[in-house]
C-alpha positions, 0 to 999 in steps of 0.5 A: 560562520560555523552555523553556515558551514554546518548548514551547508554540510547538512544540505550537501548530505541531504542532496547526496542522500537524495541522489542515492535514493533516486538512483534506482528509479532513474536506473529503472526508467533508463533500463526500460528504454534499453536492450537486455544486454545494455541493462546487464552492462549497467548502461546509464543513458537512455536507449531507443528500445522503449517501443520494442520493449513495450511491444514484447511486453504486451505480446507476452503478457496481458498487462491491461488485465493485470493492471485492472486486477491490481487496481481492483484489489488495491482500491477495494482493499483500501476502501473497505479497510478504511471503513472497518479499521476507522470504526474499530479505532474510533470505538476502541478510544471513544467507548473505552473500557478495560475489556477493550484494552485486553482485546487491543492487546490480543490484536497487537499480538496477532501482528507477531504471527507470520502470514506464512503460518495462516496462509494454508488455513486461509487457502483451505477456507476460501477453497471450501467456499469456492473463492479460489481465483476470486479477487475478493479472496485477496481483499477480505483478509486485508480489510482489518489489520491491527496496524491501521486499527492502532493508527486510528485509535492513537489518532482518535486520542487527539479528537476532542471528546467535547464535539461528541458530547455536543453532537449527542446533546443536539440529537445526532446518532452515533453513526451520524457523529462518526460520518459527519464530525469524526471523518472530516476532522480526521482527514489526515489520518484517513489519508495516511491509512489509505496510502499505507493500505493502497501500497501494501495491497498493490505490492502484495505478492505471496497471497495473490500468488497462492489464491489466484491460480489462473493468469487472467486474474494475475496482478502486476507483481505476479506478472513481473514474476512470470517475466523473470521465471523463464530460462532467458530473461529480457531485462529491458522488458522486465524493467518496463513492467516494473516501471508500469507497476511502480507508477500508480504507487508513486502517484498515490504517494506524491499526491497524498504525501503531505496528508500522509506525513500529517496523519502519521505525526498526529498518530505518534502524538 
């Protein structure tokens, strides 16, 4: 009886916590269908202003271009980051040495440096090579992060070294071993790293705001910032823009959530 009560209490707690977690998403979706005054009055029921808000949003901002820029940055960053960091993490563990341990420690120390401290030198560097307003200037600084390298290195520790040795004896080269054996085996880790990178790149605001000056290459976070920067903010339109910006990240996470959990668990082990 006591176990049943504890189980019921646990389920009740999780249900309440889930409702609290989902409430911001619900309020965002409902607010996108209401007027600005209704949003400010915390109306919790759907309204009839969805199409009016959409018309105002598309008239005020180039949503299509912003979505394209965000997708290009997020997808490009994810693909390049997975290639670079997976190779680095694999090499750090498979070709183990004391020197690489020291280098890994330096990379981890680099995580402690705030981005604001490197932002001005980065801007000056990209300005000198003429890459201001280029999407590549947003992608390049994010393709090699110590966090992802550490994630792949930790996950590689569970990768059976016997497979590498057997493949070498069969005559496979190092790149072939990585592409044909390591990558398929570590699918969960790639999924976890892909989710982290995509969400981070999609939601990145500070660096794109600095390096992308023209509105024709603005991202969705920049578009949302522009909507709230005027003297009068239409919160219904703003919430609709936030909803558009949130949908891709939610879809990516829900599609890969199981692989994400497995990849993180494997890295911790």
